[in-house]
C-alpha positions, 0 to 999 in steps of 0.5 A, a space after each residue: 339704704 345708702 349704696 344698697 340696691 333696692 328691689 321693691 314691688 307693690 302687689 295685691 295690697 302688699 309691699 315685697 322688699 328684697 332684703 339683701 342681708 337676710 337674702 329673702 323677700 320681706 312682705 309688708 301688708 298694707 293693713 299692717 302699717 300706715 307708712 306704706 304710702 310714705 315708703 312707696 313715695 320714698 322709693 318711687 324715683 319719679 316722686 323726686 321730680 315733682 316741683 313746686 317751681 322750676 327756678 332758673 332753666 338753662 340749656 346745658 348742651 347735647 348728649 347721646 342717650 341710648 343712641 338718641 341725641 338729647 338736649 340737656 336742660 338744667 334747672 334748680 327747682 324747689 321740690 314738692 317732696 317733704 322728705 327730700 326737703 327735710 334731708 337735702 338742699 341745693 337741688 340740681 336737675 338735668 333733664 335729657 330730652 329727645 327733641 325729635 321724638 319729644 320724649 324725656 329719655 333720662 333725668 338726673 338729680 343731685 343734692 347736698 345733705 342738710 346735716 353733712 355738707 360732705 354727703 350727697 344724693 345722686 340719682 339717675 332715672 332712665 326711660 325706655 320701652 315707650 308704649 311697650 307692654 311690660 310684665 312684672 311678676 310677683 316675687 316668689 316668697 318662700 
């Protein structure tokens, strides 16, 4: 899935995953596989922000995120994600905190592959629409 857009949903005990190669929705019923929870965990960006311990924390400056001034906090935690621990090392996180609103607006992580020092993981997660109702429709499978 490297450099491949991910479009995945979980509705009614099934995973809907857009396959950009076949240009159609793949449907995997929960009952069909024991790996459903693992798959969801792998693709859930927030699961990559569960820490065993945070390690060293330092302020890294300020940056505007969506027009809001945010304090950047850097940490190098040990992660609580088995897949991440197996594949990656040297985790480096930046958390962008809107101090005025007391909200996390953005978070980034980077890590280096344990198998190839020239392969890196870079992820950015943005948070918006706080306390807003968000409607997500089930994909139309043909």
